[in-house]
DRENPA-3360 file (N, C-alpha, C; in nm, 2 decimals, always signed):
BEGIN
1 = MSFTSFAL = +0.08/-0.12/+0.00/+0.00/+0.00/+0.00/+0.09/+0.12/+0.00 ~ +0.03/+0.24/-0.02/+0.10/+0.36/-0.04/+0.16/+0.42/+0.09 ~ +0.09/+0.39/+0.20/+0.14/+0.44/+0.33/+0.08/+0.36/+0.44 ~ +0.15/+0.35/+0.55/+0.10/+0.26/+0.66/+0.09/+0.32/+0.80 ~ +0.10/+0.45/+0.81/+0.09/+0.52/+0.94/+0.05/+0.66/+0.92 ~ +0.02/+0.73/+1.03/+0.00/+0.88/+1.02/+0.13/+0.95/+0.98 ~ +0.13/+1.04/+0.89/+0.25/+1.11/+0.85/+0.21/+1.25/+0.81 ~ +0.29/+1.34/+0.85/+0.28/+1.48/+0.81/+0.40/+1.52/+0.72;
9 = RAHEDRKQ = +0.37/+1.57/+0.60/+0.47/+1.59/+0.50/+0.46/+1.74/+0.45 ~ +0.57/+1.81/+0.47/+0.58/+1.95/+0.43/+0.64/+1.97/+0.30 ~ +0.59/+2.06/+0.22/+0.64/+2.08/+0.08/+0.66/+2.23/+0.06 ~ +0.74/+2.27/-0.04/+0.78/+2.40/-0.06/+0.67/+2.50/-0.09 ~ +0.57/+2.45/-0.17/+0.46/+2.53/-0.22/+0.34/+2.45/-0.24 ~ +0.23/+2.51/-0.28/+0.10/+2.45/-0.30/+0.11/+2.34/-0.42 ~ +0.18/+2.38/-0.52/+0.19/+2.29/-0.64/+0.26/+2.16/-0.60 ~ +0.37/+2.17/-0.53/+0.44/+2.05/-0.49/+0.35/+1.97/-0.39;
17 = MGRAAAQS = +0.28/+2.04/-0.30/+0.19/+1.97/-0.21/+0.09/+1.90/-0.28 ~ +0.02/+1.96/-0.38/-0.08/+1.90/-0.46/-0.03/+1.78/-0.53 ~ +0.08/+1.79/-0.59/+0.14/+1.68/-0.67/+0.16/+1.56/-0.58 ~ +0.22/+1.58/-0.47/+0.26/+1.47/-0.38/+0.13/+1.40/-0.32 ~ +0.03/+1.48/-0.28/-0.10/+1.43/-0.24/-0.17/+1.35/-0.35 ~ -0.16/+1.40/-0.47/-0.23/+1.34/-0.58/-0.16/+1.20/-0.61 ~ -0.03/+1.20/-0.60/+0.04/+1.07/-0.63/+0.00/+0.97/-0.53 ~ -0.01/+1.00/-0.40/-0.05/+0.91/-0.30/-0.20/+0.86/-0.32;
25 = AARTIRDA = -0.28/+0.96/-0.36/-0.42/+0.92/-0.39/-0.43/+0.83/-0.51 ~ -0.35/+0.86/-0.61/-0.35/+0.78/-0.73/-0.30/+0.63/-0.70 ~ -0.20/+0.62/-0.62/-0.15/+0.48/-0.59/-0.26/+0.41/-0.52 ~ -0.33/+0.47/-0.42/-0.44/+0.41/-0.35/-0.55/+0.36/-0.45 ~ -0.59/+0.45/-0.54/-0.69/+0.41/-0.63/-0.65/+0.29/-0.72 ~ -0.53/+0.30/-0.77/-0.48/+0.19/-0.86/-0.47/+0.06/-0.78 ~ -0.42/+0.07/-0.66/-0.41/-0.05/-0.58/-0.55/-0.12/-0.56 ~ -0.65/-0.04/-0.53/-0.78/-0.09/-0.51/-0.84/-0.15/-0.63;
33 = VDQRGSAR = -0.82/-0.09/-0.75/-0.87/-0.14/-0.87/-0.79/-0.27/-0.91 ~ -0.66/-0.28/-0.88/-0.59/-0.40/-0.91/-0.63/-0.51/-0.82 ~ -0.67/-0.48/-0.69/-0.70/-0.59/-0.60/-0.85/-0.63/-0.61 ~ -0.94/-0.54/-0.63/-1.08/-0.57/-0.63/-1.16/-0.54/-0.76 ~ -1.09/-0.47/-0.85/-1.16/-0.44/-0.98/-1.23/-0.31/-0.98 ~ -1.23/-0.24/-0.86/-1.30/-0.11/-0.85/-1.24/-0.03/-0.73 ~ -1.27/+0.10/-0.73/-1.23/+0.18/-0.62/-1.34/+0.28/-0.58 ~ -1.34/+0.31/-0.45/-1.45/+0.41/-0.41/-1.38/+0.51/-0.32;
41 = MIAASAPS = -1.41/+0.64/-0.35/-1.35/+0.75/-0.28/-1.45/+0.86/-0.24 ~ -1.41/+0.93/-0.13/-1.49/+1.05/-0.09/-1.40/+1.17/-0.11 ~ -1.45/+1.27/-0.17/-1.37/+1.39/-0.21/-1.43/+1.51/-0.14 ~ -1.34/+1.59/-0.09/-1.38/+1.72/-0.03/-1.40/+1.82/-0.15 ~ -1.49/+1.92/-0.12/-1.52/+2.02/-0.22/-1.47/+2.16/-0.16 ~ -1.35/+2.19/-0.19/-1.29/+2.31/-0.13/-1.18/+2.37/-0.21 ~ -1.16/+2.50/-0.22/-1.05/+2.55/-0.30/-0.91/+2.50/-0.25 ~ -0.90/+2.46/-0.13/-0.77/+2.41/-0.08/-0.73/+2.28/-0.15;
49 = QLDVYRAL = -0.82/+2.21/-0.21/-0.80/+2.09/-0.28/-0.77/+2.10/-0.43 ~ -0.77/+2.22/-0.48/-0.76/+2.24/-0.63/-0.63/+2.19/-0.68 ~ -0.52/+2.21/-0.61/-0.39/+2.16/-0.66/-0.39/+2.01/-0.66 ~ -0.45/+1.95/-0.57/-0.46/+1.80/-0.56/-0.54/+1.75/-0.68 ~ -0.65/+1.81/-0.70/-0.74/+1.76/-0.81/-0.68/+1.79/-0.95 ~ -0.61/+1.90/-0.97/-0.55/+1.93/-1.09/-0.44/+1.82/-1.12 ~ -0.36/+1.79/-1.02/-0.25/+1.69/-1.04/-0.31/+1.55/-1.06 ~ -0.42/+1.52/-0.98/-0.48/+1.39/-0.99/-0.54/+1.37/-1.13;
57 = AEEPDMPW = -0.60/+1.47/-1.19/-0.66/+1.46/-1.32/-0.55/+1.44/-1.43 ~ -0.42/+1.48/-1.40/-0.32/+1.47/-1.49/-0.24/+1.34/-1.47 ~ -0.27/+1.26/-1.37/-0.20/+1.13/-1.35/-0.23/+1.04/-1.47 ~ -0.12/+0.98/-1.52/-0.14/+0.89/-1.64/-0.20/+0.76/-1.61 ~ -0.27/+0.70/-1.70/-0.32/+0.56/-1.69/-0.41/+0.54/-1.57 ~ -0.49/+0.63/-1.53/-0.58/+0.61/-1.42/-0.71/+0.54/-1.46 ~ -0.75/+0.44/-1.38/-0.87/+0.36/-1.42/-1.00/+0.43/-1.37 ~ -1.02/+0.55/-1.41/-1.14/+0.63/-1.37/-1.27/+0.56/-1.40;
65 = DRVTVFHM = -1.27/+0.48/-1.50/-1.39/+0.41/-1.54/-1.43/+0.30/-1.44 ~ -1.35/+0.28/-1.34/-1.38/+0.18/-1.24/-1.39/+0.25/-1.10 ~ -1.40/+0.38/-1.09/-1.40/+0.46/-0.97/-1.53/+0.52/-0.94 ~ -1.58/+0.51/-0.82/-1.70/+0.57/-0.77/-1.66/+0.68/-0.68 ~ -1.72/+0.80/-0.70/-1.69/+0.92/-0.62/-1.81/+0.97/-0.54 ~ -1.79/+0.99/-0.41/-1.88/+1.05/-0.32/-1.82/+1.18/-0.28 ~ -1.91/+1.27/-0.22/-1.85/+1.39/-0.15/-1.90/+1.39/-0.01 ~ -1.84/+1.48/+0.07/-1.86/+1.46/+0.22/-1.95/+1.56/+0.29;
73 = DEYLGLDI = -2.00/+1.66/+0.22/-2.09/+1.76/+0.28/-2.16/+1.84/+0.17 ~ -2.27/+1.90/+0.21/-2.35/+1.98/+0.12/-2.43/+2.09/+0.20 ~ -2.43/+2.21/+0.15/-2.51/+2.31/+0.21/-2.66/+2.28/+0.20 ~ -2.74/+2.33/+0.30/-2.88/+2.33/+0.29/-2.93/+2.47/+0.25 ~ -3.03/+2.48/+0.17/-3.10/+2.60/+0.14/-3.05/+2.67/+0.01 ~ -2.95/+2.61/-0.06/-2.91/+2.67/-0.18/-2.99/+2.60/-0.30 ~ -3.01/+2.68/-0.40/-3.07/+2.63/-0.52/-2.99/+2.51/-0.58 ~ -3.05/+2.41/-0.64/-2.98/+2.30/-0.68/-2.88/+2.33/-0.79;
81 = AAPQRFAN = -2.90/+2.44/-0.86/-2.80/+2.48/-0.97/-2.70/+2.58/-0.92 ~ -2.70/+2.62/-0.79/-2.61/+2.72/-0.74/-2.46/+2.66/-0.76 ~ -2.37/+2.74/-0.81/-2.23/+2.70/-0.83/-2.16/+2.67/-0.69 ~ -2.21/+2.73/-0.58/-2.15/+2.71/-0.45/-2.19/+2.58/-0.39 ~ -2.29/+2.51/-0.44/-2.32/+2.38/-0.39/-2.20/+2.29/-0.41 ~ -2.16/+2.21/-0.31/-2.04/+2.13/-0.32/-2.04/+2.03/-0.43 ~ -2.15/+1.97/-0.46/-2.16/+1.87/-0.57/-2.13/+1.94/-0.70 ~ -2.18/+2.06/-0.72/-2.16/+2.14/-0.85/-2.01/+2.18/-0.85;
89 = WLIEHFVG = -1.96/+2.22/-0.74/-1.81/+2.26/-0.74/-1.73/+2.15/-0.78 ~ -1.76/+2.03/-0.72/-1.67/+1.91/-0.75/-1.68/+1.87/-0.89 ~ -1.80/+1.88/-0.95/-1.82/+1.84/-1.09/-1.73/+1.94/-1.18 ~ -1.73/+2.06/-1.15/-1.65/+2.16/-1.22/-1.50/+2.14/-1.21 ~ -1.46/+2.11/-1.09/-1.31/+2.11/-1.07/-1.25/+1.97/-1.07 ~ -1.33/+1.87/-1.06/-1.26/+1.74/-1.05/-1.34/+1.63/-1.13 ~ -1.46/+1.60/-1.09/-1.54/+1.50/-1.15/-1.56/+1.51/-1.30 ~ -1.58/+1.63/-1.34/-1.60/+1.66/-1.48/-1.48/+1.64/-1.56;
97 = RVNPQHFH = -1.36/+1.65/-1.50/-1.23/+1.63/-1.57/-1.19/+1.49/-1.58 ~ -1.23/+1.40/-1.48/-1.18/+1.26/-1.48/-1.29/+1.17/-1.52 ~ -1.41/+1.21/-1.52/-1.52/+1.12/-1.57/-1.52/+0.98/-1.50 ~ -1.54/+0.98/-1.37/-1.54/+0.84/-1.30/-1.66/+0.76/-1.35 ~ -1.66/+0.63/-1.31/-1.77/+0.55/-1.35/-1.90/+0.60/-1.29 ~ -1.90/+0.64/-1.16/-2.01/+0.69/-1.09/-1.97/+0.81/-1.01 ~ -2.06/+0.91/-1.00/-2.05/+1.02/-0.90/-2.19/+1.03/-0.84 ~ -2.19/+1.03/-0.70/-2.31/+1.03/-0.63/-2.32/+1.17/-0.55;
105 = PMRTESED = -2.40/+1.26/-0.60/-2.41/+1.39/-0.53/-2.51/+1.37/-0.41 ~ -2.49/+1.45/-0.31/-2.59/+1.45/-0.20/-2.72/+1.52/-0.24 ~ -2.83/+1.46/-0.20/-2.96/+1.52/-0.23/-3.01/+1.59/-0.10 ~ -3.04/+1.72/-0.12/-3.09/+1.79/+0.00/-3.23/+1.84/-0.01 ~ -3.30/+1.81/-0.12/-3.43/+1.85/-0.13/-3.53/+1.78/-0.04 ~ -3.49/+1.66/+0.00/-3.56/+1.58/+0.10/-3.45/+1.53/+0.20 ~ -3.42/+1.61/+0.30/-3.30/+1.58/+0.38/-3.29/+1.44/+0.44 ~ -3.40/+1.40/+0.51/-3.39/+1.26/+0.57/-3.38/+1.15/+0.47;
113 = RGMGEYVD = -3.47/+1.15/+0.37/-3.47/+1.05/+0.27/-3.35/+1.05/+0.19 ~ -3.31/+1.17/+0.14/-3.19/+1.19/+0.06/-3.07/+1.14/+0.13 ~ -3.05/+1.18/+0.26/-2.93/+1.13/+0.33/-2.93/+0.98/+0.35 ~ -3.05/+0.93/+0.38/-3.06/+0.79/+0.40/-3.02/+0.71/+0.28 ~ -3.06/+0.75/+0.17/-3.02/+0.69/+0.04/-2.88/+0.70/+0.02 ~ -2.82/+0.82/+0.05/-2.68/+0.84/+0.03/-2.60/+0.75/+0.11 ~ -2.63/+0.74/+0.24/-2.56/+0.65/+0.33/-2.57/+0.51/+0.29 ~ -2.68/+0.47/+0.24/-2.69/+0.33/+0.19/-2.60/+0.30/+0.07;
121 = LLRAAPVD = -2.59/+0.40/-0.02/-2.49/+0.39/-0.13/-2.35/+0.38/-0.08 ~ -2.32/+0.47/+0.02/-2.18/+0.48/+0.07/-2.14/+0.35/+0.14 ~ -2.24/+0.29/+0.21/-2.21/+0.17/+0.29/-2.22/+0.04/+0.21 ~ -2.25/+0.05/+0.08/-2.27/-0.07/+0.00/-2.14/-0.15/-0.01 ~ -2.02/-0.08/+0.00/-1.89/-0.15/-0.01/-1.79/-0.06/+0.06 ~ -1.67/-0.11/+0.09/-1.57/-0.03/+0.16/-1.53/+0.09/+0.08 ~ -1.49/+0.19/+0.15/-1.43/+0.32/+0.09/-1.28/+0.30/+0.10 ~ -1.22/+0.32/-0.01/-1.07/+0.31/-0.02/-1.00/+0.43/+0.01;
129 = LVCLGIGV = -1.06/+0.55/-0.02/-0.98/+0.67/-0.01/-1.07/+0.79/+0.03 ~ -1.02/+0.87/+0.12/-1.08/+1.01/+0.14/-0.98/+1.11/+0.11 ~ -1.01/+1.20/+0.02/-0.93/+1.32/-0.01/-1.00/+1.44/+0.07 ~ -0.93/+1.49/+0.16/-0.99/+1.59/+0.25/-0.89/+1.71/+0.28 ~ -0.95/+1.81/+0.34/-0.87/+1.92/+0.39/-0.90/+1.94/+0.54 ~ -0.85/+2.05/+0.59/-0.88/+2.09/+0.73/-0.92/+2.24/+0.73 ~ -1.03/+2.27/+0.80/-1.07/+2.41/+0.80/-0.99/+2.50/+0.89 ~ -1.00/+2.63/+0.87/-0.93/+2.72/+0.96/-0.95/+2.69/+1.10;
137 = NGHIAFNE = -1.07/+2.65/+1.14/-1.10/+2.62/+1.28/-1.08/+2.47/+1.32 ~ -1.01/+2.40/+1.22/-0.98/+2.26/+1.25/-1.09/+2.16/+1.21 ~ -1.20/+2.20/+1.15/-1.30/+2.11/+1.11/-1.25/+2.01/+1.00 ~ -1.31/+1.89/+1.00/-1.30/+1.81/+0.88/-1.44/+1.77/+0.84 ~ -1.46/+1.78/+0.70/-1.59/+1.80/+0.65/-1.66/+1.91/+0.72 ~ -1.78/+1.90/+0.76/-1.84/+2.01/+0.84/-1.87/+1.96/+0.99 ~ -1.77/+1.89/+1.04/-1.78/+1.85/+1.18/-1.71/+1.96/+1.26 ~ -1.79/+2.05/+1.32/-1.74/+2.17/+1.37/-1.70/+2.17/+1.52;
145 = PPHADLDD = -1.59/+2.24/+1.55/-1.56/+2.26/+1.69/-1.66/+2.35/+1.76 ~ -1.68/+2.34/+1.89/-1.64/+2.24/+1.98/-1.73/+2.12/+1.99 ~ -1.83/+2.11/+1.90/-1.94/+2.02/+1.92/-1.92/+1.89/+1.83 ~ -1.82/+1.88/+1.76/-1.79/+1.76/+1.68/-1.79/+1.64/+1.76 ~ -1.85/+1.53/+1.72/-1.85/+1.41/+1.80/-1.76/+1.31/+1.73 ~ -1.64/+1.29/+1.79/-1.54/+1.20/+1.73/-1.59/+1.05/+1.72 ~ -1.69/+1.02/+1.80/-1.74/+0.88/+1.81/-1.89/+0.88/+1.77 ~ -1.93/+0.97/+1.68/-2.07/+0.98/+1.64/-2.13/+0.85/+1.60;
153 = AKPARIIE = -2.24/+0.81/+1.65/-2.31/+0.69/+1.61/-2.38/+0.70/+1.48 ~ -2.41/+0.83/+1.44/-2.47/+0.85/+1.31/-2.37/+0.86/+1.20 ~ -2.40/+0.80/+1.08/-2.31/+0.81/+0.97/-2.31/+0.95/+0.91 ~ -2.42/+1.03/+0.92/-2.43/+1.16/+0.87/-2.53/+1.24/+0.95 ~ -2.51/+1.37/+0.95/-2.61/+1.46/+1.02/-2.62/+1.60/+0.97 ~ -2.72/+1.67/+1.01/-2.74/+1.81/+0.98/-2.66/+1.89/+1.09 ~ -2.58/+1.99/+1.05/-2.51/+2.07/+1.15/-2.53/+2.22/+1.13 ~ -2.51/+2.29/+1.23/-2.50/+2.44/+1.22/-2.36/+2.48/+1.19;
161 = LDHVSRVQ = -2.34/+2.56/+1.09/-2.20/+2.60/+1.06/-2.15/+2.70/+1.16 ~ -2.02/+2.67/+1.20/-1.95/+2.76/+1.29/-1.93/+2.89/+1.22 ~ -1.93/+3.00/+1.29/-1.90/+3.14/+1.23/-1.77/+3.14/+1.16 ~ -1.67/+3.08/+1.21/-1.54/+3.08/+1.15/-1.54/+3.01/+1.01 ~ -1.62/+2.91/+1.01/-1.63/+2.83/+0.88/-1.71/+2.92/+0.78 ~ -1.81/+2.99/+0.82/-1.88/+3.08/+0.73/-1.79/+3.19/+0.68 ~ -1.71/+3.25/+0.77/-1.62/+3.35/+0.72/-1.52/+3.30/+0.62 ~ -1.47/+3.18/+0.65/-1.38/+3.11/+0.56/-1.44/+3.10/+0.42;
169 = QVDDECFA = -1.56/+3.08/+0.40/-1.63/+3.06/+0.27/-1.62/+3.20/+0.20 ~ -1.63/+3.31/+0.27/-1.62/+3.44/+0.21/-1.48/+3.47/+0.17 ~ -1.38/+3.44/+0.27/-1.24/+3.46/+0.24/-1.19/+3.38/+0.12 ~ -1.25/+3.26/+0.10/-1.22/+3.17/-0.01/-1.29/+3.22/-0.14 ~ -1.36/+3.33/-0.13/-1.44/+3.38/-0.25/-1.54/+3.29/-0.30 ~ -1.59/+3.20/-0.22/-1.70/+3.11/-0.26/-1.84/+3.19/-0.25 ~ -1.84/+3.29/-0.16/-1.96/+3.37/-0.14/-1.92/+3.52/-0.13 ~ -2.01/+3.61/-0.18/-1.97/+3.75/-0.18/-1.98/+3.81/-0.04;
177 = TLEDVPTQ = -2.07/+3.77/+0.04/-2.09/+3.82/+0.18/-2.12/+3.71/+0.28 ~ -2.11/+3.74/+0.40/-2.14/+3.64/+0.51/-2.28/+3.61/+0.51 ~ -2.37/+3.70/+0.47/-2.51/+3.68/+0.47/-2.55/+3.58/+0.36 ~ -2.47/+3.57/+0.26/-2.50/+3.47/+0.15/-2.46/+3.33/+0.19 ~ -2.38/+3.31/+0.29/-2.34/+3.17/+0.33/-2.45/+3.10/+0.41 ~ -2.48/+2.98/+0.37/-2.59/+2.91/+0.44/-2.54/+2.89/+0.59 ~ -2.64/+2.87/+0.67/-2.61/+2.84/+0.81/-2.61/+2.69/+0.85 ~ -2.66/+2.61/+0.76/-2.67/+2.47/+0.79/-2.62/+2.39/+0.67;
185 = ALTLTIPT = -2.57/+2.26/+0.70/-2.52/+2.17/+0.60/-2.55/+2.03/+0.64 ~ -2.55/+1.94/+0.55/-2.54/+1.80/+0.57/-2.39/+1.76/+0.57 ~ -2.35/+1.67/+0.66/-2.21/+1.63/+0.66/-2.20/+1.48/+0.70 ~ -2.10/+1.42/+0.64/-2.07/+1.29/+0.69/-2.00/+1.31/+0.82 ~ -2.02/+1.22/+0.91/-1.96/+1.23/+1.04/-1.81/+1.18/+1.05 ~ -1.75/+1.21/+1.15/-1.61/+1.17/+1.17/-1.58/+1.02/+1.16 ~ -1.66/+0.93/+1.23/-1.64/+0.79/+1.21/-1.66/+0.74/+1.07 ~ -1.75/+0.80/+0.99/-1.77/+0.76/+0.85/-1.65/+0.79/+0.77;
193 = LMAAAHLV = -1.59/+0.91/+0.79/-1.47/+0.94/+0.72/-1.35/+0.85/+0.76 ~ -1.34/+0.83/+0.89/-1.23/+0.75/+0.95/-1.24/+0.61/+0.91 ~ -1.35/+0.56/+0.87/-1.37/+0.42/+0.83/-1.30/+0.39/+0.69 ~ -1.26/+0.49/+0.62/-1.20/+0.46/+0.49/-1.06/+0.40/+0.51 ~ -1.02/+0.33/+0.41/-0.89/+0.26/+0.43/-0.77/+0.35/+0.43 ~ -0.78/+0.46/+0.35/-0.67/+0.56/+0.34/-0.73/+0.70/+0.34 ~ -0.65/+0.79/+0.41/-0.69/+0.93/+0.41/-0.57/+1.01/+0.35 ~ -0.60/+1.10/+0.25/-0.50/+1.19/+0.20/-0.55/+1.33/+0.22;
201 = CAVPGPQK = -0.48/+1.41/+0.30/-0.53/+1.54/+0.35/-0.43/+1.64/+0.29 ~ -0.48/+1.75/+0.23/-0.40/+1.86/+0.18/-0.44/+1.99/+0.25 ~ -0.34/+2.06/+0.30/-0.37/+2.18/+0.38/-0.27/+2.29/+0.35 ~ -0.31/+2.38/+0.25/-0.22/+2.48/+0.21/-0.26/+2.62/+0.28 ~ -0.16/+2.71/+0.28/-0.19/+2.85/+0.31/-0.16/+2.89/+0.45 ~ -0.13/+3.02/+0.47/-0.10/+3.07/+0.61/-0.22/+3.07/+0.70 ~ -0.34/+3.08/+0.65/-0.46/+3.08/+0.73/-0.48/+2.95/+0.80 ~ -0.41/+2.84/+0.75/-0.43/+2.71/+0.81/-0.32/+2.67/+0.90;
209 = AAAVRALV = -0.23/+2.76/+0.93/-0.11/+2.73/+1.01/-0.15/+2.69/+1.15 ~ -0.24/+2.76/+1.21/-0.28/+2.73/+1.35/-0.35/+2.59/+1.36 ~ -0.43/+2.56/+1.26/-0.49/+2.43/+1.25/-0.39/+2.32/+1.24 ~ -0.29/+2.34/+1.15/-0.18/+2.24/+1.14/-0.10/+2.22/+1.26 ~ -0.07/+2.33/+1.33/+0.00/+2.32/+1.46/-0.09/+2.24/+1.56 ~ -0.22/+2.27/+1.56/-0.31/+2.20/+1.65/-0.31/+2.05/+1.62 ~ -0.32/+2.02/+1.49/-0.32/+1.88/+1.45/-0.21/+1.80/+1.51 ~ -0.09/+1.86/+1.51/+0.03/+1.80/+1.56/+0.04/+1.80/+1.72;
217 = EEPVGADW = +0.00/+1.91/+1.78/+0.04/+1.94/+1.92/-0.08/+1.93/+2.02 ~ -0.20/+1.95/+1.97/-0.31/+1.95/+2.07/-0.36/+1.81/+2.10 ~ -0.42/+1.79/+2.21/-0.48/+1.66/+2.24/-0.59/+1.63/+2.14 ~ -0.61/+1.50/+2.12/-0.72/+1.46/+2.03/-0.85/+1.49/+2.10 ~ -0.94/+1.57/+2.03/-1.06/+1.61/+2.09/-1.14/+1.71/+2.00 ~ -1.26/+1.74/+2.05/-1.36/+1.82/+1.97/-1.32/+1.96/+1.95 ~ -1.23/+2.02/+2.04/-1.18/+2.15/+2.02/-1.11/+2.17/+1.89 ~ -1.04/+2.07/+1.84/-0.98/+2.07/+1.71/-1.01/+1.93/+1.65;
225 = PCTVLRRH = -1.12/+1.92/+1.58/-1.16/+1.79/+1.53/-1.05/+1.73/+1.44 ~ -0.97/+1.81/+1.37/-0.87/+1.75/+1.29/-0.77/+1.66/+1.36 ~ -0.76/+1.68/+1.49/-0.66/+1.59/+1.57/-0.70/+1.45/+1.56 ~ -0.82/+1.41/+1.53/-0.86/+1.27/+1.52/-0.79/+1.20/+1.41 ~ -0.74/+1.27/+1.32/-0.66/+1.21/+1.21/-0.54/+1.13/+1.26 ~ -0.49/+1.17/+1.37/-0.37/+1.10/+1.43/-0.41/+0.96/+1.47 ~ -0.54/+0.93/+1.48/-0.58/+0.80/+1.52/-0.58/+0.70/+1.40 ~ -0.58/+0.76/+1.28/-0.59/+0.67/+1.16/-0.46/+0.61/+1.13;
233 = GRCEVHVD = -0.46/+0.48/+1.10/-0.33/+0.42/+1.07/-0.27/+0.44/+0.93 ~ -0.36/+0.49/+0.84/-0.31/+0.52/+0.71/-0.35/+0.65/+0.66 ~ -0.29/+0.75/+0.71/-0.33/+0.89/+0.69/-0.20/+0.97/+0.65 ~ -0.20/+1.04/+0.54/-0.10/+1.14/+0.50/-0.16/+1.28/+0.51 ~ -0.09/+1.37/+0.57/-0.13/+1.51/+0.57/-0.02/+1.59/+0.50 ~ -0.05/+1.65/+0.38/+0.04/+1.72/+0.30/+0.02/+1.87/+0.33 ~ +0.12/+1.95/+0.36/+0.11/+2.09/+0.38/+0.21/+2.16/+0.30 ~ +0.19/+2.29/+0.27/+0.29/+2.37/+0.21/+0.37/+2.45/+0.32;
241 = REAAALLG = +0.47/+2.52/+0.28/+0.55/+2.59/+0.37/+0.48/+2.69/+0.46 ~ +0.38/+2.76/+0.40/+0.30/+2.85/+0.48/+0.22/+2.79/+0.58 ~ +0.16/+2.68/+0.55/+0.07/+2.61/+0.65/+0.16/+2.54/+0.76 ~ +0.28/+2.51/+0.73/+0.37/+2.45/+0.83/+0.45/+2.56/+0.91 ~ +0.42/+2.68/+0.90/+0.50/+2.79/+0.95/+0.51/+2.79/+1.11 ~ +0.41/+2.73/+1.18/+0.41/+2.73/+1.32/+0.46/+2.60/+1.38 ~ +0.52/+2.51/+1.29/+0.56/+2.38/+1.34/+0.71/+2.38/+1.38 ~ +0.78/+2.48/+1.34/+0.93/+2.48/+1.37/+0.99/+2.36/+1.30;
249 = STA = +1.06/+2.28/+1.37/+1.13/+2.17/+1.30/+1.05/+2.04/+1.31 ~ +0.92/+2.05/+1.35/+0.83/+1.93/+1.37/+0.81/+1.86/+1.24 ~ +0.79/+1.94/+1.13/+0.76/+1.88/+1.00/+0.89/+1.84/+0.92;
% end
């Protein structure tokens, strides 16, 4: 397999970070297809992942026709055609470029029924890979501090977005104003993400430096949900120099 323990890897810039993360993700996908004939992955929808997805789309000889893609969260209250919807963002920046065998967008028009069907699809077979990031406040998916349940019994839930997360959406230029950002979202829970065989996490930029420091130094807990990644036996976290700025010689 491509990696066998939690590892933090620092790179000079976003492009190098994205390329390294994409190479790890590609190996995981190829291994799964070689071993089982198919691969299943969960992908984050965030600007922080753009360098990863660009590099992954350029990987040669990828068996995308045998890959099923899910995503990990979705806003409530947005029009189905809104470009800010995570499914639409992922289609534009990743899914539409690699054309996987299947892409399953979250349905939010009927929250309970739609999420139930989504979870059934997700649980139909093991998940080989999660490509994820870490929020400014340390969230993974939309499991927000300090209320994130690291041992949540539910596979998915409706959450209230933390103020810091909503501000981040404006800073990332996904929304023009804070008032435009939805206040609720559907999210896969932490145990659902942690159940995947491999995690590849990409965290670029100076605004993520505090979260990266917390990932390494803080106790595992809901104050910094990202710290739970240290419990996963096959997790790579790739950061650029700016995101690693508070680590000193740790990385």
